[in-house]
N, C-alpha and C positions, 0 to 999 in steps of 0.2 A: 481517696488517694490524695496525698498532700501535694501541693504545688511545689515544683522544684524552683529554687532560687538560683539564678545564673549570675556569675560575676563578670563574664565577658561574652563577646559575640562569638568567640571561638568555641566556647562550651555549647552555645546554642547551635552553631553550625555542626559541631560534632554529633549532637543528639539528632539533629535533622538528617544527617547522613546515615546514621544508624537506622532511623525510621524509614528512610527511603530504601535502604538495602533490605530491611525486613519486608517492606511492601513488595519489592521486586521478587523476593524469595516466595512470598505467598502467591503472587501472580503466576510464577512458574509452576508451583505446586497445583494451582487451580487448572492451568493448561494441561498438565500431565494427567490429572484425574479426569478431566473432560475427554482427553484422547483415549485413556484406558476404558472409560465408560462407553464411548462410541464403539470401540473395538469389540467390547463384550456383547454388543447388540447386532453385530454382523450376522447375516443368516448362517454362514458356515460355523460361526462360534455357537450359535443357538442350537445347531444340530450336532454339535460335537466335533467340528472341524471337518476337513475334507475326508479324512479316513473314516470318520463317523458316518458321513453321507454314503460313502462307498459300501460300508458294512451294512447299512440299513437297506440299500438297494439290493445287494446280494442276498441278504436275509429275506427280504420280501419276495424276491424271485424264487428262492428255494421253497419258501412256505407255499407260494402259489402252485409250484410244481407238485409238491407233496399233496396238497389239497385236491388237485386235479386227478392224481393217481388214485386216491381213496374214494372218489365220487363215482 
């Protein structure tokens, strides 16, 4: 990458402002991705949400009842 030649301090300040804004945007993206990753590891998410938990409990209850009938 070639070094940019500046003719005034205003040009330097302008580029620094752009770099700071890019840094702020990247930081917010990192925070968002961290938050989404944490949410994906909640126990309810891992088991398919609340409705998924209820479905699994009901299904296991029904399977146990059927197995007891056939024994």
